[in-house]
C-alpha angles and dihedrals in degrees: 000000000000119000112243137169122352089121094143092050092048090049091052091050091048091052090049091050093050095048120104115263096341121197118229125297130222127209121190140170144125122298116277096023093112106260095141092045090051093051092046090052091048092048094055110116094011132102100255144161116202125191127179118205117229103177093264122152113274091260091054094047092050092047091053091047089051091054092050092049092049091055095045096042108039125174098038124139096243114076102216092188090062098031109032121183113290098203140345093274089056092048095049094046092051093048090048090053089053089056099052095103104026134016121276125193116213116191120194103191122193088019094177089061090055093047091050089071097025104043091166093064098094090053092046090051092051093053091045094051092048092047098048101037108142093001102087139036093222114139113203120199123179123193136183147165098215095096096193093049093048090050092049090055089070099043120115097256094046119105092238096049111140094010100101120092093184131032117183126184115196118208134182116282120276117235098270090045093050088054089071089067094049103049095146096055127088115249090253092054091046088056090053095048092045090050090055105040103016124211102315105128096219093053091048090051090056092063113098104222091196094057130071128247095267094051092048094049091046091053099038103035116008103063129076108270092012114168097249092047092051093043092053091057091044093053091051091047099046109024098041121068118250119268136072099270103068094053091042092051091050091050091049093053092044089054092055102266095129103152124085096244092047091054091046092053091047097053095030092226140081107281099189099107093039091052091049091053093047090049090050089052089050091236091114129035123209110218130192131167106285090225092058125090118261093257094055115137092209093103136147132182131224136181103262097199114075095209094049090048090052093046096047098034101042118001099048090060089067098034097105094052092045091054088052090057100258096116097111092052095052095041094099090053091049092051092047090055094055098082090059091050103043098062095085096048088048092053091052091048088053091051090048089053091052090051088052091051090048091054089050090052093243095126097053134262133323099014107179106171144012120192148117125286137199139164130238115310092021092285126146093022114191118194097215135013120179116207127197138188133017090293090055095228118177117255099169139026117196138192125193124197125191092224132108093234133012137182106248096198096064095040093049092051092053091043091055091051092052092046090052091051092053104043134026089217088079117069124227118265091256090058095055114113123261139198094302092080113310146069114297130188091303093059117123093217148019132266126223131078095315096048087203120193128217128236125192125193133195133152099255115354144014110200124203094007112180115254111270094022115133107236119200128188135172087268088065098040093047095040109138093212116096122226094024116249125215111265116265094206097085129076091254106116144170095305092064094043090050092049091049090053092048091052092047091050093045092239123144107246133186120192139171122199135202127205109203133184122200122168088351095300115121120218138171128222126179143197121205140186118199119196107213118213121229092343091295137088124067127147112334092222100039094274130171100294103025096111101039123111122252114297096357114148117240123200120209121184125175093344098117117169095008093130093083102238139077121266120246106272091229092056092047093051092045092054091044090054092047100046109024100063111129097239093050093050094041091052092046096050100030112146130012112279094014115154114201135150127204115187143133091288098049123053101163100099131073135348096285095130091058099041102048100062095047095049099036094055090066095051098041095091089067091058088054089049088053089056097252109148097188126026123175111176133162138042124321122238129207114275131207126278116020091011090273108180120227128188116264093238143354122217103202132182092293093052092235127140117249109172114209096002099104123095116263114275148134125297098281132020131168128186132170 
């Protein structure tokens, strides 16, 4: 199995290694998440001794550690084959002596297994660390799969409390990280596999990317002793605490009993402590409406691990028959039941994608929470609500459907109604703006103080999505790029990216753009002039104009997206609405081999003057949401006396469309 991802964890370990006189590090996480693979990768190229506990008696553990040290540290005076370590003090002292001149990494993997037969080891480690501080270059790293035990190591009453410089918790891969292990699958198939087995690297490696769904399920789940059947039992036996309640609570939730009282009735006992432990183990997630305060009692529970949810909710129903050899016969029934099961994992993958966008700054400023929302009685459920600011006002409402293709118009209408029912920040449908100056039913967002946007999600396609609506597919969620970059497939080029950067940096920016067709292929080129303020500014990430003197013109051709960050979604949607109308594109690229140019100096081609105002008026509210006070985008048209050219439209603070009312200017201008 190839090693992928874990870049953040490797960077943290590298920083720990480079620090001066570091204390020990601890790495924890569930079984199968790749802790050992991470440590092996980190140890490559370093002097290291690695020992994995196996629950042996202390003598056996020390003998095995002696053998590992003899292999890793040859040529020393002490013959560890003849004189193995006598106790843990002896082992630690000898390893410290080997690290007097150059660093030595010592990894104690499955540390809880070692402590089980050597309970004095944490105290011995504490005394050793205190005694040798600053006198050796030994780097100690302990690792374990028993999550509760690894957490207890760092608690206040524990012997090693306050003696860890680094604490890492490894978790299953997120969707875009899991995609790295499924490179040969389509995004839609990645979504299916992730919904079944989750982000545990080992489970992902079991999936044969050259076989279809039926063949994989037959091999992995529908034969006696199949890997997924065996793994389900192993998870319940090793990850869940002993006793009847934890397993019973998991079964209750998997069967749809997600509220506290429903779980209590199912197990006929108080489940509070069991639920707390399962949440701590990240096997169960406690959900509440994201708009509710933290102490809200409107809570539900869900199985947080995709594989465990599939095993308990679907596979375990057929386990008995599979063990009798009937797996191939019931395989069609198992496959048919998947669509009903995969909706919830897909919704969580959608929310995870929105969190990823929020971290990248693609959803606006001051994002504080992303989560589901519903009203009393479970009504008006919304899959994702994004909140921003100290007042936690909604800036986005999202709906995810486990379908290959959906009609965005109908879903967005219902989503707006549910959003209105949940929060007063969203106006009723009758209050939405119409053709006299505001966003009608086709709007991709809501008016009002929150100016909330809509997001729709399906596996492959969202048809008839309202302008300005954020559309998300499996290709986005399982995109291997991080942070996500704007797509290069549209006609939005450097000029828009540059303008988005200028708006984000609060720099005046003047741009002209050119839509060119050669051999029937449309392309955009742009020219920009950035006015630097006070001799400083420039692109925050070393972008195209960051080093140029004040007022100097900068030409950018065919260098879209080279500034290193995503464009503001509102600007992207606005440009898409302005430029990607069928009649504009058809006119621009009409005829094979046609060579036409449409720019601020030439207004003789196409229906641009008519298309821009109508489409831009719908998207203008998103510029206002982005904090842009003035936005003039599109192609200029001849004015009145003296052929003075005026912008086609002006999206001002209110987001309304006022054709011909903006001051004269170039083709695109943004100011905050």
